[in-house]
Phi, psi and omega in degrees: 000152180283143176262001179297124179084354184299318182296333182289348180271358182249151357289156178213161181286129173263102186293332178292320182266350182057045177209167178275132179254141177264166177300321180298315179297319179296316180298316179297318179296319180296317180295316183292312187274305188281324180263352181051045181239183178263111182289154176292153179289153174305140177063010175286159178303325180293319178294317179299318178297316180295316179295320178298317179296311180298321178294323179295330178287347180259004180304126180092352179280154178279124180295138176083353179279128180278129183264000000 
């Protein structure tokens, strides 16, 4: 799936957990579950780089719009 515009959908409600999820939390969950890897720590240089990259892919996207 494309990641273009993905960052613009966060934060968003996680209906399963009944809480608001951030882009960082989603990224950590994806790495842990789908890639079966060790996600970078919050605020680590690697996490900042990944969030910056994902955010750059959302340039021009409407914030809060679900894709």
